C-alpha positions as CSV (number, residue, x, y, z in Angstrom):
1,M,-51.2,98.9,10.4
2,E,-49.5,95.9,10.3
3,S,-46.0,97.0,11.4
4,I,-43.5,99.9,12.1
5,E,-41.6,98.4,9.0
6,K,-44.6,98.5,6.8
7,L,-45.4,102.2,7.8
8,E,-41.6,103.1,7.1
9,Q,-41.7,101.7,3.7
10,Y,-45.1,103.6,3.1
11,L,-43.7,106.8,4.3
12,K,-40.6,106.4,2.1
13,E,-43.0,106.5,-1.1
14,M,-45.4,109.1,0.1
15,D,-44.8,111.5,-2.7
16,S,-48.3,112.9,-3.5
17,L,-51.5,114.3,-2.1
18,E,-53.1,111.4,-2.6
19,K,-50.9,109.2,-0.7
20,V,-51.1,111.6,2.2
21,Y,-54.9,111.0,2.0
22,E,-54.2,107.3,1.9
23,L,-52.0,107.4,4.8
24,F,-54.7,108.2,7.3
25,Q,-57.2,106.0,5.5
26,K,-55.3,102.9,4.6
27,E,-52.4,102.9,7.0
28,L,-53.6,104.6,10.0
29,G,-57.3,103.1,9.5
30,F,-59.4,106.4,9.7
31,P,-62.9,105.4,8.6
32,S,-64.1,106.9,5.4
33,E,-66.9,108.9,7.0
34,L,-64.2,111.0,8.9
35,I,-61.9,111.5,5.5
36,Q,-62.7,114.6,3.5
37,S,-63.4,112.7,0.3
38,N,-63.9,115.6,-2.1
39,K,-60.1,117.0,-1.4
40,V,-61.6,120.4,-2.0
41,K,-58.8,123.1,-2.0
42,E,-59.9,125.4,1.1
43,K,-59.9,128.7,-1.0
44,I,-62.0,130.5,1.8
45,I,-59.4,129.8,4.5
46,K,-56.4,130.7,2.1
47,N,-58.1,134.1,1.5
48,D,-58.4,134.9,5.0
49,L,-54.8,134.3,6.0
50,K,-52.3,137.2,6.7
51,E,-50.3,138.4,3.8
52,E,-47.1,137.2,4.9
53,I,-48.4,133.8,5.4
54,R,-50.7,133.6,2.4
55,N,-47.6,134.5,0.0
56,K,-46.0,131.2,1.0
57,V,-49.2,129.1,0.8
58,T,-50.1,127.5,-2.4
59,N,-52.9,125.2,-1.5
60,I,-54.6,124.0,1.5
61,Y,-56.4,120.7,1.8
62,K,-58.6,119.4,4.8
63,L,-57.8,115.7,5.0
64,L,-59.9,114.9,7.7
65,S,-61.8,115.9,10.9
66,F,-63.0,113.8,14.0
67,Q,-66.7,115.1,14.1
68,D,-66.2,119.0,14.5
69,K,-63.1,119.0,16.1
70,L,-59.6,117.6,15.2
71,P,-59.4,118.7,11.7
72,V,-56.0,117.7,9.9
73,F,-54.8,120.0,7.1
74,L,-52.1,119.5,4.3
75,I,-50.6,122.9,3.3
76,E,-48.6,123.2,0.2
77,T,-46.0,125.9,0.5
78,T,-43.3,127.5,-1.3
79,G,-39.6,127.9,-0.3
80,E,-38.3,127.1,3.3
81,V,-40.7,126.6,6.1
82,T,-39.1,128.5,8.7
83,N,-40.0,128.4,12.5
84,T,-41.3,132.1,12.4
85,F,-43.7,130.9,9.5
86,I,-44.6,127.7,11.5
87,K,-45.4,129.9,14.5
88,S,-47.5,132.3,12.6
89,I,-49.5,129.8,10.7
90,A,-50.1,127.6,13.7
91,T,-51.4,130.5,15.6
92,Y,-54.0,131.5,12.9
93,F,-55.3,127.7,12.7
94,S,-55.4,127.2,16.4
95,N,-57.4,130.5,16.7
96,N,-59.8,129.3,14.1
97,F,-60.1,125.6,14.6
98,D,-60.5,123.2,17.6
99,H,-57.1,121.1,18.0
100,P,-55.9,121.3,14.4
101,L,-53.0,119.0,13.3
102,L,-51.2,120.8,9.9
103,I,-48.9,118.9,7.7
104,L,-46.8,121.3,5.6
105,T,-44.7,120.5,2.5
106,S,-43.1,122.2,-0.5
107,N,-42.0,119.2,-2.5
108,Y,-43.9,116.0,-1.0
109,K,-40.2,114.9,0.3
110,Q,-39.8,116.8,3.4
111,Y,-42.9,117.6,5.6
112,E,-43.4,119.6,8.7
113,W,-46.1,118.1,11.0
114,V,-47.3,120.8,13.3
115,L,-49.4,120.6,16.4
116,P,-50.3,124.1,17.4
117,G,-51.0,125.1,21.2
118,R,-54.3,125.0,22.5
119,K,-56.4,128.3,22.4
120,T,-56.0,128.6,26.2
121,D,-52.3,128.2,26.1
122,K,-51.3,131.9,26.3
123,K,-47.7,131.2,25.5
124,G,-48.9,129.7,22.3
125,K,-46.4,126.5,22.4
126,V,-46.1,124.8,19.0
127,T,-44.7,121.4,18.4
128,K,-43.3,119.9,15.1
129,L,-42.2,116.7,13.8
130,S,-39.8,117.2,10.8
131,I,-39.8,114.0,8.2
132,D,-37.6,113.6,5.4
133,R,-38.9,110.5,3.4
134,T,-35.3,109.7,2.5
135,N,-34.0,109.8,5.9
136,L,-36.6,108.3,8.4
137,Y,-35.9,107.7,12.2
138,R,-37.4,105.7,14.9
139,T,-39.0,108.5,16.6
140,D,-40.7,109.6,13.3
141,L,-42.2,106.2,12.7
142,E,-43.3,105.9,16.5
143,T,-44.9,109.4,16.5
144,I,-46.8,108.7,13.1
145,A,-47.9,105.1,14.4
146,K,-49.4,106.6,17.7
147,L,-52.0,108.4,15.5
148,E,-53.5,104.8,14.4
149,Y,-57.2,105.1,14.5
150,K,-59.0,103.2,17.3
151,K,-62.8,102.5,17.2
152,E,-63.4,103.0,20.9
153,W,-62.1,106.5,20.5
154,S,-64.3,109.3,21.7
155,Q,-63.8,112.9,20.5
156,R,-61.9,113.8,23.7
157,E,-59.6,110.5,23.8
158,A,-59.0,111.4,20.1
159,I,-57.5,114.9,20.9
160,R,-55.6,113.2,23.8
161,A,-54.1,110.5,21.6
162,F,-52.8,113.1,19.0
163,R,-51.2,115.3,21.7
164,E,-49.5,112.2,23.5
165,A,-48.1,111.3,20.0
166,F,-46.4,114.6,19.7
167,A,-45.1,115.0,23.3
168,V,-41.6,115.8,23.3
169,K,-41.4,114.6,26.9
170,R,-42.2,111.2,25.6
171,V,-39.1,111.3,23.3
172,T,-37.0,112.9,25.9
173,D,-37.6,110.2,28.6
174,E,-37.2,107.5,25.9
175,F,-33.9,108.9,24.9
176,F,-32.3,109.3,28.5
177,N,-33.4,106.3,29.6
178,E,-31.6,104.5,26.9
179,F,-28.7,106.8,27.1
180,K,-28.3,106.0,30.8
181,D,-28.3,102.1,30.2
182,V,-25.6,102.7,27.3
183,L,-23.7,104.9,29.9
184,S,-23.9,102.6,32.5
185,K,-22.7,99.7,30.3
186,L,-19.8,101.7,28.9
187,R,-18.9,103.0,32.7
188,G,-18.6,99.3,33.8
189,L,-16.4,98.2,31.1
190,I,-13.9,101.1,31.8
191,E,-14.3,100.5,35.5
192,K,-13.3,96.8,35.0
193,Q,-9.6,97.8,33.8
194,N,-8.7,99.3,37.5
195,I,-10.0,102.7,36.9
196,S,-11.9,104.4,39.8
197,V,-15.6,104.6,39.4
198,K,-15.3,108.4,39.5
199,D,-12.9,108.4,36.5
200,A,-14.8,105.6,34.8
201,H,-18.0,107.8,34.9
202,S,-16.4,111.0,33.7
203,L,-14.6,109.1,30.9
204,A,-17.8,107.4,29.8
205,L,-19.6,110.7,29.8
206,Q,-16.9,112.3,27.8
207,I,-16.9,109.6,25.2
208,M,-20.8,109.7,24.9
209,S,-20.8,113.5,24.8
210,R,-18.1,113.6,22.0
211,I,-20.1,111.1,19.8
212,M,-23.3,112.9,20.5
213,F,-21.8,116.3,19.2
214,L,-21.0,114.4,16.0
215,Y,-24.6,113.7,15.3
216,F,-25.5,117.5,16.0
217,I,-22.7,118.9,13.8
218,S,-23.5,116.3,10.9
219,R,-26.7,118.0,10.6
220,K,-24.6,121.0,9.0
221,R,-23.4,118.6,6.5
222,W,-19.7,119.6,7.5
223,L,-18.5,115.8,7.8
224,N,-18.3,114.2,4.3
225,N,-21.5,116.1,3.2
226,D,-23.6,113.6,5.2
227,I,-26.1,114.3,7.8
228,N,-25.7,110.7,8.9
229,F,-21.8,110.6,9.1
230,P,-21.5,108.9,12.4
231,R,-23.5,105.8,11.1
232,W,-21.4,106.1,7.7
233,F,-18.1,106.2,9.8
234,F,-18.7,103.2,12.0
235,R,-19.8,101.2,8.7
236,Q,-16.7,102.4,6.9
237,Y,-14.4,101.0,9.9
238,K,-16.2,97.7,9.7
239,K,-15.7,97.5,6.0
240,E,-12.0,98.4,6.2
241,R,-11.0,96.3,9.2
242,N,-9.7,92.6,9.3
243,E,-8.8,90.2,11.9
244,K,-5.5,92.2,12.7
245,N,-7.0,95.3,13.5
246,K,-10.5,94.2,15.0
247,N,-11.5,96.2,18.0
248,T,-9.4,99.2,17.3
249,F,-12.2,101.6,16.4
250,Y,-11.8,103.5,19.6
251,E,-7.9,103.6,19.6
252,V,-7.3,104.0,15.8
253,Y,-10.6,105.5,14.1
254,L,-12.1,107.5,16.8
255,K,-9.2,109.1,18.3
256,Q,-7.7,110.1,14.8
257,L,-11.1,111.7,14.2
258,F,-11.4,113.7,17.3
259,F,-7.8,114.6,18.1
260,K,-6.5,114.8,14.5
261,A,-9.1,115.7,12.1
262,F,-10.9,118.3,14.4
263,N,-7.7,119.9,15.3
264,N,-6.4,120.5,11.9
265,R,-3.6,117.9,12.2
266,G,-2.5,115.2,9.8
267,G,-0.5,112.2,9.9
268,F,-3.5,109.8,9.9
269,K,-2.4,106.1,10.2
270,D,-3.9,102.8,9.6
271,I,-7.0,103.8,7.6
272,S,-7.7,103.9,3.9
273,P,-6.8,106.5,1.2
274,E,-10.6,107.5,1.0
275,L,-11.1,107.9,4.6
276,K,-7.7,109.9,5.1
277,D,-9.0,112.5,2.4
278,I,-12.3,112.8,4.4
279,L,-10.9,113.3,7.7
280,S,-8.5,116.0,6.1
281,N,-11.4,118.0,5.2
282,A,-13.0,117.8,8.5
283,P,-13.6,121.1,10.0
284,Y,-11.1,122.6,12.6
285,L,-13.5,122.6,15.8
286,N,-10.8,122.6,18.5
287,G,-12.6,124.2,21.5
288,G,-11.4,121.9,24.3
289,L,-14.1,119.0,23.6
290,Y,-11.8,117.5,21.3
291,K,-8.4,118.2,22.8
292,D,-6.4,115.1,23.8
293,N,-4.7,117.0,26.7
294,N,-6.8,116.2,29.5
295,R,-6.4,113.6,32.4
296,L,-8.8,111.2,31.3
297,D,-7.7,110.8,27.8
298,K,-4.2,109.5,29.1
299,L,-5.9,106.6,31.1
300,D,-5.0,103.2,29.9
301,V,-8.3,102.0,28.6
302,K,-9.1,99.5,25.8
303,L,-12.7,99.1,24.4
304,N,-13.8,96.6,22.2
305,D,-16.1,97.3,19.1
306,S,-19.2,95.8,20.7
307,I,-19.8,98.5,23.0
308,F,-19.5,101.1,20.1
309,E,-22.2,98.7,18.1
310,E,-24.6,99.7,20.9
311,I,-23.5,103.1,21.1
312,F,-24.2,103.8,17.5
313,E,-27.2,101.8,17.4
314,F,-28.7,103.6,20.4
315,F,-27.9,107.2,18.5
316,N,-29.0,106.2,15.2
317,H,-32.7,105.6,16.3
318,Y,-33.2,109.3,17.0
319,N,-33.3,112.5,14.9
320,F,-31.2,115.2,16.0
321,T,-31.8,119.0,15.5
322,I,-29.3,121.5,16.4
323,K,-31.8,124.6,16.7
324,E,-33.1,125.4,20.1
325,D,-36.4,127.5,19.8
326,V,-38.5,128.9,22.6
327,L,-41.9,128.8,21.1
328,V,-41.6,125.8,18.4
329,R,-40.6,122.4,19.9
330,E,-39.4,119.7,17.8
331,V,-40.1,115.9,18.3
332,A,-36.4,115.3,18.0
333,V,-33.3,115.3,20.2
334,D,-32.2,118.9,20.5
335,P,-29.3,120.4,22.6
336,E,-31.9,121.5,25.4
337,M,-32.2,117.6,25.9
338,I,-28.8,117.5,27.2
339,G,-30.0,119.4,30.5
340,Y,-32.0,116.0,31.0
341,V,-28.7,114.2,30.9
342,Y,-27.8,116.2,34.2
343,E,-31.0,115.7,35.6
344,S,-31.4,112.2,35.0
345,L,-27.9,111.0,36.2
346,A,-28.2,113.0,39.6
347,N,-28.7,109.7,41.6
348,V,-25.5,108.3,39.9
349,A,-23.7,111.3,40.5
350,E,-24.7,111.3,44.2
351,E,-23.1,108.0,44.6
352,I,-19.8,109.0,42.6
353,Y,-19.2,112.4,43.8
354,T,-20.2,111.4,47.5
355,N,-22.5,114.8,47.7
356,H,-25.8,114.0,49.0
357,D,-27.5,117.2,48.2
358,L,-26.7,118.4,44.6
359,G,-29.4,120.8,44.3
360,I,-30.2,119.6,40.8
361,F,-33.4,121.5,39.5
362,Y,-34.6,121.8,35.8
363,T,-36.0,124.8,34.6
364,P,-38.2,124.7,31.6
365,R,-37.2,126.7,28.5
366,E,-40.0,129.2,28.5
367,E,-39.1,130.1,32.4
368,V,-35.4,130.5,31.5
369,D,-36.2,132.9,28.8
370,F,-38.6,134.8,31.0
371,M,-36.1,135.1,33.8
372,C,-33.2,135.9,31.5
373,R,-35.3,138.9,29.6
374,N,-36.4,140.0,33.0
375,A,-32.9,140.2,34.5
376,L,-31.8,142.1,31.4
377,V,-34.6,144.5,31.8
378,E,-33.6,145.2,35.2
379,Y,-29.9,145.6,34.5
380,L,-30.6,148.1,31.6
381,N,-33.0,150.0,33.7
382,N,-30.0,150.9,36.2
383,K,-27.7,151.9,33.2
384,I,-29.9,153.6,30.5
385,K,-31.9,156.8,31.0
386,V,-35.4,155.7,29.5
387,D,-38.6,154.5,31.0
388,K,-38.8,151.1,32.0
389,D,-41.7,150.0,29.9
390,I,-39.7,151.1,26.7
391,L,-37.0,148.5,27.9
392,Y,-39.8,145.9,28.5
393,D,-41.1,146.6,24.8
394,L,-37.4,146.3,23.6
395,I,-36.7,142.9,25.5
396,F,-40.3,141.3,25.6
397,A,-42.4,142.4,22.9
398,E,-42.9,140.8,19.7
399,D,-43.5,144.3,17.9
400,K,-40.4,146.2,19.0
401,S,-41.4,149.3,16.9
402,R,-42.5,151.6,19.9
403,A,-39.3,150.9,21.7
404,E,-36.8,151.3,18.6
405,N,-38.4,154.6,17.6
406,E,-38.3,156.1,21.1
407,L,-34.5,154.8,21.7
408,T,-33.8,156.2,18.0
409,R,-35.6,159.7,19.1
410,R,-33.2,159.7,22.3
411,G,-30.1,158.7,20.5
412,L,-29.3,156.0,23.1
413,W,-28.5,152.8,20.7
414,E,-24.5,153.5,21.5
415,D,-25.6,153.6,25.3
416,I,-26.9,150.4,25.0
417,Q,-24.3,149.0,22.9
418,D,-21.6,150.0,25.3
419,T,-23.6,148.6,28.2
420,L,-24.1,145.0,26.4
421,D,-20.5,145.1,25.5
422,D,-19.5,145.5,29.2
423,I,-22.1,143.2,30.9
424,S,-20.9,140.2,32.8
425,V,-23.3,137.4,33.7
426,V,-22.7,134.5,35.9
427,D,-24.6,131.3,36.8
428,P,-23.1,130.0,40.0
429,A,-24.6,126.6,39.7
430,C,-24.9,126.3,35.9
431,G,-25.7,122.7,35.6
432,S,-26.2,121.9,31.8
433,G,-26.1,125.6,30.9
434,A,-29.8,126.3,30.4
435,F,-29.3,129.9,31.9
436,L,-26.3,130.6,29.9
437,V,-27.9,129.6,26.8
438,G,-30.8,131.6,27.9
439,M,-28.9,134.8,28.3
440,L,-26.8,134.1,25.0
441,M,-30.0,134.0,23.0
442,V,-31.6,137.1,24.6
443,L,-28.3,139.2,24.3
444,S,-27.6,138.2,20.8
445,E,-31.0,139.0,19.6
446,I,-30.8,142.5,21.4
447,T,-27.4,142.9,20.1
448,S,-28.5,142.4,16.6
449,I,-31.4,144.9,17.0
450,V,-28.6,147.5,18.3
451,N,-26.2,146.7,15.4
452,R,-28.9,147.3,12.7
453,H,-29.5,150.6,13.9
454,L,-25.8,151.7,14.5
455,G,-25.1,150.1,10.9
456,V,-22.9,147.5,12.3
457,K,-22.8,144.4,10.1
458,K,-22.1,141.3,12.0
459,K,-23.2,137.7,11.3
460,D,-24.9,135.9,14.0
461,Y,-22.1,133.7,14.6
462,E,-19.7,136.5,15.4
463,I,-22.1,138.1,17.7
464,K,-22.6,134.8,19.7
465,E,-19.0,134.1,19.9
466,R,-18.1,137.4,21.2
467,I,-21.0,137.1,24.1
468,I,-19.8,133.6,24.8
469,Q,-16.1,134.7,25.2
470,R,-16.6,138.1,27.0
471,N,-19.9,137.9,28.8
472,L,-20.9,134.7,30.1
473,Y,-19.5,132.7,33.0
474,G,-20.6,129.7,35.0
475,V,-19.7,127.4,37.9
476,D,-20.6,123.8,38.8
477,V,-19.7,121.2,41.2
478,M,-20.1,118.4,38.6
479,P,-17.3,118.0,36.1
480,W,-19.8,116.4,33.4
481,A,-22.3,119.3,34.1
482,V,-19.8,121.7,33.1
483,Q,-18.9,119.6,29.9
484,C,-22.6,119.7,28.9
485,A,-22.8,123.6,29.6
486,E,-19.8,124.0,27.1
487,L,-21.3,121.6,24.4
488,R,-24.6,123.6,24.6
489,L,-22.7,126.9,23.8
490,W,-20.6,125.2,21.2
491,L,-23.9,123.9,19.4
492,Q,-25.3,127.6,19.5
493,L,-22.4,128.6,17.6
494,V,-22.8,125.7,15.2
495,V,-26.4,126.6,14.4
496,E,-25.5,130.1,13.4
497,S,-22.3,129.2,11.5
498,D,-22.7,129.4,7.8
499,L,-19.1,129.0,7.0
500,N,-18.2,127.5,3.6
501,K,-15.8,124.4,3.1
502,N,-12.8,126.4,3.0
503,D,-13.7,128.6,6.1
504,L,-13.9,125.3,8.0
505,K,-10.3,124.8,7.8
506,L,-9.0,128.5,8.4
507,G,-8.9,128.4,11.9
508,P,-10.7,126.7,15.2
509,I,-14.4,127.0,14.8
510,L,-15.1,126.7,18.7
511,P,-13.6,128.9,21.3
512,N,-12.1,127.3,24.6
513,L,-14.7,127.8,27.3
514,D,-12.7,126.1,30.4
515,L,-11.8,129.3,31.8
516,N,-15.4,130.9,31.5
517,I,-17.1,127.9,32.8
518,M,-15.4,126.1,35.9
519,T,-15.7,122.9,37.9
520,G,-15.8,123.9,41.7
521,D,-18.0,124.5,44.6
522,S,-19.2,128.1,44.1
523,V,-20.6,128.5,47.8
524,V,-17.8,126.6,49.8
525,Q,-14.4,127.9,48.9
526,Q,-12.0,125.4,50.8
527,S,-9.3,122.9,50.6
528,G,-8.7,120.6,53.2
529,G,-11.2,121.9,55.4
530,I,-9.6,125.5,55.2
531,G,-11.8,128.2,54.2
532,I,-10.2,130.2,51.4
533,E,-11.6,133.8,50.8
534,F,-10.3,136.8,48.8
535,N,-11.6,140.3,48.6
536,L,-9.8,142.5,46.0
537,R,-11.8,145.3,46.8
538,E,-10.7,145.3,50.6
539,M,-7.3,144.3,50.2
540,K,-4.5,146.7,49.1
541,T,-3.6,145.6,45.4
542,S,-0.1,146.7,44.0
543,Q,-0.1,148.2,40.6
544,S,2.1,145.6,39.7
545,I,-0.4,143.0,40.8
546,K,-3.2,144.8,38.9
547,R,-1.4,145.1,35.8
548,R,-0.3,141.0,35.8
549,I,-4.2,140.6,36.4
550,N,-5.2,142.7,33.4
551,K,-2.6,140.9,31.4
552,L,-4.0,137.8,32.3
553,A,-7.4,139.0,31.3
554,E,-6.1,139.8,27.8
555,E,-4.5,136.4,27.7
556,R,-7.9,134.7,28.8
557,K,-9.4,136.5,25.6
558,K,-6.6,135.3,23.3
559,Y,-6.8,131.7,24.7
560,S,-10.6,131.6,24.4
561,N,-10.2,132.8,20.9
562,N,-7.5,130.3,20.1
563,D,-5.3,132.9,19.3
564,R,-1.7,131.8,18.1
565,T,-0.2,134.6,19.8
566,A,-1.6,133.5,23.1
567,L,1.0,132.8,25.8
568,F,-0.7,130.0,27.3
569,K,-1.6,127.1,25.1
570,D,-3.7,125.0,27.5
571,K,-5.7,125.6,30.9
572,R,-2.9,124.4,33.0
573,G,-0.3,126.9,31.9
574,F,-2.9,129.7,32.4
575,I,-4.0,128.3,35.9
576,Q,-0.1,128.2,36.8
577,E,0.3,131.9,36.1
578,E,-2.8,132.7,38.2
579,I,-1.2,130.5,40.9
580,N,2.0,132.8,40.5
581,I,0.2,136.0,40.7
582,F,-2.1,135.1,43.6
583,S,1.3,133.7,45.5
584,D,2.8,137.0,45.2
585,F,-0.4,138.8,46.0
586,I,-0.4,136.7,49.2
587,D,3.1,137.6,50.0
588,T,2.5,141.3,49.9
589,Q,-0.4,140.8,52.3
590,I,1.6,138.8,54.6
591,K,4.3,141.6,54.5
592,S,1.6,144.2,55.1
593,L,0.6,142.4,58.1
594,K,4.0,141.6,59.5
595,D,4.7,145.4,59.1
596,K,1.9,146.0,61.7
597,I,3.1,143.7,64.6
598,P,6.2,145.9,65.6
599,L,4.0,148.9,66.0
600,L,1.6,147.0,68.2
601,Y,4.6,145.5,70.3
602,E,5.7,149.2,70.6
603,K,2.4,150.2,71.8
604,I,2.1,147.3,74.3
605,N,5.8,148.0,75.6
606,D,4.9,151.8,75.8
607,N,2.3,150.8,78.2
608,F,4.7,149.4,80.9
609,L,6.5,151.4,83.6
610,P,10.4,150.6,84.2
611,G,10.0,147.5,86.7
612,G,7.2,146.0,84.3
613,F,4.3,147.6,85.9
614,L,1.5,148.5,83.8
615,D,0.9,152.5,83.4
616,E,-2.1,153.2,85.6
617,N,-2.9,155.8,83.0
618,I,-3.5,153.1,80.4
619,S,-6.4,150.8,80.6
620,K,-6.3,147.2,80.9
621,E,-8.7,147.0,77.9
622,E,-6.3,148.8,75.7
623,H,-3.3,146.5,76.6
624,K,-5.7,143.3,75.9
625,T,-7.0,144.8,72.7
626,A,-3.2,145.5,71.4
627,E,-2.6,142.0,72.4
628,R,-5.5,140.4,70.8
629,E,-4.7,142.3,67.7
630,V,-1.3,140.8,67.3
631,G,-2.9,137.4,68.0
632,E,-5.2,138.0,65.0
633,I,-2.6,139.2,62.7
634,K,-0.4,136.2,63.5
635,E,-3.6,133.9,62.5
636,K,-4.4,135.8,59.5
637,I,-0.7,135.4,58.4
638,E,-0.8,131.7,59.2
639,K,-3.9,131.2,57.5
640,L,-2.6,133.1,54.2
641,R,0.6,130.8,54.4
642,T,-1.8,127.8,54.3
643,I,-3.7,129.2,51.4
644,R,-0.6,129.7,49.5
645,S,0.5,126.1,50.0
646,I,-2.7,124.9,49.0
647,I,-3.1,126.6,45.8
648,Q,0.5,125.7,44.4
649,D,-0.9,122.3,43.0
650,P,-3.2,123.3,39.7
651,E,-4.7,119.8,40.1
652,K,-5.9,120.5,43.9
653,K,-6.6,124.1,43.4
654,P,-10.1,124.8,44.7
655,F,-12.3,127.2,42.8
656,I,-11.9,130.6,44.3
657,W,-14.1,133.4,43.0
658,E,-11.8,136.2,43.0
659,M,-8.9,134.2,41.8
660,D,-10.6,132.4,39.0
661,F,-12.7,135.2,37.7
662,A,-10.0,137.9,38.9
663,E,-10.6,140.4,36.0
664,V,-14.3,140.7,36.9
665,F,-13.7,141.3,40.6
666,L,-10.9,143.6,40.1
667,N,-12.1,145.8,37.3
668,K,-15.8,145.7,38.1
669,N,-16.3,144.6,41.5
670,G,-18.2,141.7,40.7
671,F,-20.9,140.4,38.3
672,D,-23.6,142.5,36.9
673,I,-26.1,139.5,36.5
674,V,-26.2,136.6,38.8
675,I,-28.9,134.2,37.5
676,G,-29.7,130.6,38.0
677,N,-32.3,128.1,39.0
678,P,-34.9,128.6,41.6
679,P,-35.9,127.6,44.4
680,Y,-33.5,130.0,46.1
681,L,-34.4,129.0,49.8
682,R,-35.0,125.7,51.4
């Protein structure tokens, strides 16, 4: 193969079975003795397939094989090729052939290159590369190029080469090494403008996250019906600009897209009528990520076009997919890769956040899925009166018929529905949100099954939106990790949304998550060295305070759902009301403690005879105990006053479990499931 450019041109024209054969023989250089020259239709294989697979398969061709291993099959299909179908057909071929590679197509325009897992891999991992001839990416070309035949290959070396070509980790490492380099350059440009390194890092990551989200949602064709909208948008800017408005992409174009178009606001300025029309039809996203009311957006920062040239050039090299799947991994940038941002930037974060033990630990998707399912089984086992093995089948088994029949027989579907509706799950060190996404996927899967049995008709989008708003909570010490967690949950909603063009403008698509996923230290609750601890279960809480906390919980739901009747329009107003409530709560605690002091003094004074002598009938220990209690009460009062003073400033208020998630602790005495990354002990 002479060059990547030559391969790209060939793939663009690969529109027939014959050209797929020629790809391996002429472009990738496989010798003719390895090519299946007669191009025989594999009727025997097709007849041996399971019925649900056979009905979607038109023909199967064997393109080549490396001695008796590494057969490459081209499979003609009908209709959409789903991940469920890919998993089924991959399992069949991996069970019947040694190290097969499958190429699936229904129209010789889109191809799915599928590498099944090894026979010994019980998890049955499957990797796929999705290729569209009309829209090729650098990762597509590099993956196919790595299949180029080498004369020195042994059978084992050929197998290893194919597996390395389809290694998702290779793309992941490549993507985030480049991401880190571009981020570093952007941060440096911001820092030079008298911005602190911490704020420069946070703003740079916010800009990169917002742009990256554009690439994901473009896959839904929500922006000008173009899956490559970010590339087009930047080119359109360069086409419209002149010498007077040079270097205005960030201030004029990007900010109007983010803050006006995505928030359903008009008033576009300094852009062409064509672009105004396109931005006017952008989806109403909202959801915090594109709100211009955070402190970072108000920093006085100017950015030249050259840095955006680099940012878009970097992102344009990669294919983005919005679907996260446990058993079918795609050789592309998917939302899970955001987790690798968190991991790869750990060293930078140590310097910026002056915390030398961040405890960053990345857990693979399969392990996250297992842990989430196992936690849900244990929780349901404590709530539902049914054998645990039935719950295991419901949560873990591919064939859930036994569990479903038993739960139907016992009439337990409504009980399960009530239990799932009320569940509260928290990851106290959520990082990029792997466990929150994991719980979302499991809870939505089981909720869909429950709804089916109860005759409840809800779309996947509605189910996931409710779970995100009502059931999932997270905390992390890193502000940008919280942003990543929010981003991944939003992307889960984008995946499931089948809204039409008109629906996209009716209301905000994305919920506000900044009250469910909080920035803070979930272990050390302190400010200025003062430990802050509340225990609503042990403290006496007035009915008035409880009503206000419950009202706040209702307002939290409205705020999350972008409800127009919400009392608080932003997080700051919400936090201020929390501060007001807890200030009054602290005042009642102080009053209660003060009321105890006269009684103790009275007890102390009663212990003295006229003349100031201690009554011999009263022990010295009792007297000392009473004095010590007075001292302890005064210390508690002073600490409560200090805490009251600390929490007055919303910007400086530390994360406090029972204050920030008050409705959970007041009404439920805490979370039902606490889940997160191992190791749990050191």
